[in-house]
C-alpha positions as CSV (number, residue, x, y, z in Angstrom):
1,X,20.6,22.6,10.9
2,X,18.6,25.1,12.4
3,X,14.9,24.2,12.7
4,X,12.7,24.8,9.9
5,X,9.0,25.4,9.6
6,X,7.3,24.0,6.5
7,X,3.6,24.8,5.2
8,X,2.4,22.7,2.8
9,X,-0.8,23.2,0.8
10,X,-3.0,19.9,0.1
11,X,-4.5,19.7,-3.3
12,X,-2.5,20.7,-6.3
13,X,0.3,20.2,-3.8
14,X,1.0,18.0,-1.4
15,X,-1.2,15.1,-3.0
16,X,-1.9,13.6,-5.8
17,X,-5.2,13.4,-8.3
18,X,-5.8,9.8,-6.4
19,X,-5.6,11.6,-3.0
20,X,-2.6,9.7,-2.2
21,X,0.6,10.9,-0.1
22,X,3.8,9.4,-2.1
23,X,6.4,7.1,-0.6
24,X,8.9,9.8,-1.1
25,X,6.8,12.8,0.4
26,X,6.5,10.5,3.6
27,X,10.1,9.7,3.8
28,X,11.2,13.0,3.3
29,X,9.0,15.0,5.7
30,X,9.9,12.1,8.2
31,X,13.8,12.6,7.6
32,X,13.7,16.8,8.5
33,X,11.7,16.0,11.3
34,X,13.9,14.2,12.5
35,X,16.3,17.0,12.0
36,X,14.0,19.3,14.1
37,X,11.5,20.7,10.6
38,X,8.3,21.6,11.9
39,X,5.9,20.4,9.1
40,X,2.2,22.0,9.1
41,X,-0.7,21.0,6.5
42,X,-2.4,24.5,5.2
43,X,-5.6,23.7,3.7
44,X,-9.0,25.0,3.2
45,X,-10.5,22.0,4.1
46,X,-11.9,21.5,7.3
47,X,-10.1,20.2,10.3
48,X,-11.5,16.8,10.3
49,X,-10.8,16.1,6.0
50,X,-6.9,17.8,6.9
51,X,-6.3,15.2,9.2
52,X,-7.2,12.5,7.2
53,X,-4.3,13.7,5.0
54,X,-2.0,14.3,8.3
55,X,-2.6,10.7,9.6
56,X,-1.2,9.4,6.0
57,X,1.6,11.1,6.6
58,X,2.5,10.9,10.5
59,X,1.0,12.1,13.6
60,X,4.2,14.9,13.9
61,X,2.3,17.0,11.2
62,X,0.4,19.6,12.3
63,X,-2.6,21.0,10.9
64,X,-4.1,24.7,9.3
65,X,-7.6,24.0,8.3
66,X,-10.5,25.8,6.6
67,X,-8.3,28.5,5.2
68,X,-6.3,29.6,8.0
69,X,-9.7,29.4,10.3
70,X,-8.3,26.8,12.4
71,X,-4.9,25.9,13.2
72,X,-2.9,23.5,15.6
73,X,-0.2,24.0,18.1
74,X,0.4,21.2,19.9
75,X,-2.4,20.1,22.2
76,X,-3.7,23.9,21.0
77,X,-6.5,24.2,18.9
78,X,-7.2,28.3,17.6
79,X,-10.5,28.6,15.9
80,X,-12.3,31.7,14.5
81,X,-15.8,31.8,12.9
82,X,-17.5,33.4,10.2
83,X,-20.5,34.7,12.1
84,X,-24.0,35.3,11.4
85,X,-23.5,38.6,9.5
86,X,-21.6,37.1,7.1
87,X,-23.2,33.6,7.1
88,X,-26.3,35.4,5.9
89,X,-25.2,37.7,3.6
90,X,-23.8,34.6,1.7
91,X,-27.2,32.6,2.0
92,X,-28.6,35.7,0.7
93,X,-26.6,35.9,-2.1
94,X,-26.2,32.4,-3.3
95,X,-30.0,31.7,-2.6
96,X,-31.1,34.9,-5.3
97,X,-28.8,33.6,-7.6
98,X,-29.7,29.7,-6.9
99,X,-26.0,28.7,-5.9
100,X,-25.6,26.2,-3.5
101,X,-23.1,26.3,-0.4
102,X,-21.4,24.2,2.0
103,X,-20.6,25.9,5.7
104,X,-18.0,24.2,7.6
105,X,-17.6,23.4,11.1
106,X,-14.3,21.3,12.2
107,X,-16.5,17.9,11.6
108,X,-19.6,18.6,10.0
109,X,-20.2,20.0,6.7
110,X,-23.9,22.1,6.8
111,X,-25.4,22.4,3.0
112,X,-28.1,24.2,1.2
113,X,-29.6,23.1,-2.1
114,X,-27.2,20.7,-3.6
115,X,-26.3,17.5,-1.7
116,X,-22.2,17.5,-1.5
117,X,-22.1,14.1,-3.0
118,X,-23.6,15.3,-6.0
119,X,-20.4,17.2,-6.9
120,X,-18.1,16.3,-9.0
121,X,-15.5,13.7,-7.6
122,X,-12.8,16.5,-7.1
123,X,-14.8,18.5,-5.8
124,X,-16.2,16.1,-3.0
125,X,-12.8,15.7,-2.0
126,X,-13.2,19.4,-0.2
127,X,-16.2,18.5,1.6
128,X,-16.0,14.7,2.0
129,X,-13.4,12.3,3.0
130,X,-12.9,8.2,3.7
131,X,-16.7,8.9,6.1
132,X,-14.5,11.8,7.8
133,X,-17.5,14.3,8.5
134,X,-21.0,14.7,9.0
135,X,-23.3,16.4,6.8
136,X,-26.7,18.4,7.8
137,X,-29.2,19.9,5.4
138,X,-30.0,23.3,5.8
139,X,-33.5,23.8,5.2
140,X,-34.0,27.5,5.5
141,X,-32.2,30.8,7.0
142,X,-34.0,30.2,10.5
143,X,-32.2,27.3,10.5
144,X,-28.8,28.3,9.5
145,X,-29.1,31.0,12.5
146,X,-29.8,27.9,14.9
147,X,-26.3,26.2,13.4
148,X,-24.6,29.3,12.8
149,X,-22.4,29.5,15.5
150,X,-20.8,26.3,14.8
151,X,-19.9,27.9,11.4
152,X,-15.7,28.4,10.8
153,X,-15.9,28.8,7.1
154,X,-17.5,27.8,4.1
155,X,-17.1,27.2,0.2
156,X,-19.5,28.0,-2.7
157,X,-18.5,25.2,-5.9
158,X,-20.7,25.9,-9.2
159,X,-18.5,23.8,-11.9
160,X,-20.6,25.0,-15.3
161,X,-22.3,28.1,-13.8
162,X,-18.9,30.3,-13.5
163,X,-20.9,33.4,-14.7
164,X,-23.3,33.2,-11.8
165,X,-20.2,32.7,-9.7
166,X,-18.8,35.7,-10.8
167,X,-21.5,37.8,-10.0
168,X,-21.8,36.1,-6.2
169,X,-18.2,36.9,-5.6
170,X,-18.4,40.5,-6.5
171,X,-21.4,40.8,-4.0
172,X,-19.8,39.0,-1.4
173,X,-16.4,41.3,-1.9
174,X,-18.9,45.1,-1.9
175,X,-21.1,43.4,1.3
176,X,-17.5,43.4,2.8
177,X,-18.2,41.3,5.7
178,X,-16.0,38.2,5.5
179,X,-12.9,37.3,3.5
180,X,-12.9,35.7,-0.2
181,X,-10.9,33.6,-1.9
182,X,-10.7,30.8,-4.2
183,X,-9.2,27.1,-4.9
184,X,-10.0,26.5,-8.4
185,X,-11.8,28.7,-11.1
186,X,-15.6,26.9,-10.1
187,X,-15.6,27.8,-6.3
188,X,-15.3,30.9,-3.8
189,X,-13.7,30.3,-0.6
190,X,-15.5,31.8,2.2
191,X,-13.4,33.0,5.3
192,X,-13.6,35.0,8.8
193,X,-12.7,38.5,8.0
194,X,-8.9,39.3,8.5
195,X,-8.1,35.6,7.9
196,X,-6.3,33.7,5.7
197,X,-3.5,31.1,6.0
198,X,-1.3,33.9,5.8
199,X,-1.9,35.2,8.9
200,X,-2.3,31.4,10.8
201,X,1.6,31.1,9.3
202,X,2.1,34.3,10.6
203,X,0.7,33.3,14.2
204,X,2.4,30.2,14.3
205,X,5.9,31.3,13.1
206,X,5.5,33.8,16.2
207,X,4.8,31.2,18.7
208,X,7.6,29.0,17.7
209,X,10.4,31.8,17.4
210,X,11.6,30.6,13.8
211,X,12.6,33.2,11.9
212,X,10.8,34.1,8.8
213,X,14.1,32.9,6.7
214,X,13.5,29.4,8.3
215,X,9.8,29.3,6.7
216,X,8.6,27.8,3.4
217,X,5.1,27.2,2.1
218,X,4.2,25.4,-0.7
219,X,0.9,26.2,-2.9
220,X,-0.5,25.9,-6.2
221,X,-3.4,28.4,-5.8
222,X,-4.8,31.8,-5.6
223,X,-5.7,31.4,-1.9
224,X,-2.2,30.0,-0.8
225,X,-0.2,33.3,-2.3
226,X,-0.7,35.1,0.8
227,X,0.8,32.0,2.3
228,X,3.7,32.2,-0.3
229,X,4.6,35.6,0.6
230,X,4.7,35.3,4.2
231,X,7.3,32.9,3.9
232,X,10.9,33.0,4.1
233,X,10.8,30.9,0.3
234,X,7.3,30.9,-1.4
235,X,7.2,27.3,-3.7
236,X,4.9,27.4,-6.6
237,X,3.9,23.8,-7.7
238,X,5.1,23.3,-11.5
239,X,0.8,22.6,-12.1
240,X,0.5,26.0,-10.3
241,X,-1.3,28.8,-13.0
242,X,1.5,31.5,-14.6
243,X,0.3,34.4,-12.1
244,X,1.3,31.9,-9.2
245,X,4.5,31.1,-10.4
246,X,5.8,34.9,-10.9
247,X,4.8,35.9,-7.6
248,X,6.3,32.4,-6.0
249,X,10.6,32.5,-4.8
250,X,10.8,29.1,-6.6
251,X,9.0,27.0,-8.8
252,X,9.0,23.0,-8.3
253,X,7.8,20.5,-10.1
254,X,4.5,19.7,-10.3
255,X,2.4,17.7,-7.2
256,X,1.9,14.5,-9.9
257,X,5.9,14.8,-10.2
258,X,6.6,15.0,-6.4
259,X,7.7,18.5,-6.7
260,X,7.6,19.4,-3.2
261,X,9.5,16.7,-1.3
262,X,12.2,16.6,-4.5
263,X,12.7,20.4,-3.7
264,X,13.2,19.4,0.2
265,X,15.2,16.8,-0.9
266,X,17.8,18.7,-3.0
267,X,17.8,21.6,-0.3
268,X,18.1,19.7,2.4
269,X,19.0,16.2,1.8
270,X,21.6,16.0,-1.2
């Protein structure tokens, strides 16, 4: 069998609500790796948090982190950064609206206003897990400027403040200094311009020289749409919103029902 590359979102796709990778998922991935398949995690989480999940599968799984801003290919690590113009714009907009922002390097969270550990459990999983990563309180704009060269991407999480979040999203879109996406209704994903999961998927596929029709991606939310369209087969999870399912090539069971390994098992192993 000719090799395939499989790209897998984490939250709502690869793992269950308790952050576990199922026994079936690990087994199916290992079986297909033995046949030459290449597997990538593709997540909005920073690299150190993505690697927590990577270690729960096996070390041969590669990582796309920070919504495509960071990706591995063997020992090479590609990185894009937000840049001060985008960072300062985000800071000014969110500060004026009273929203908190988490900016990320590969292993550190720079947070404004609200501490990450004060977020809901699900939101915390996006910025902190198993002691992976470090935290730094951003005191003011000058402090943020001092650390700006380390910042790759970020996220604004505002549960219960969706009106403010909508205003912030529109202002950031109008500023046109970064790529804006979302992995749930209560957040804004902050990504460098011209970068997303799809751009990383295309770069990796080209580097491996594997044809598009031998690429598969699994996702469940808006920040996965570009990736689902960039591959030969884009698979939406059963827990995805209807608009995601309509734009996907296939729909599998929900993440809680092992939809990802069940799809791969039906297609390649049964």
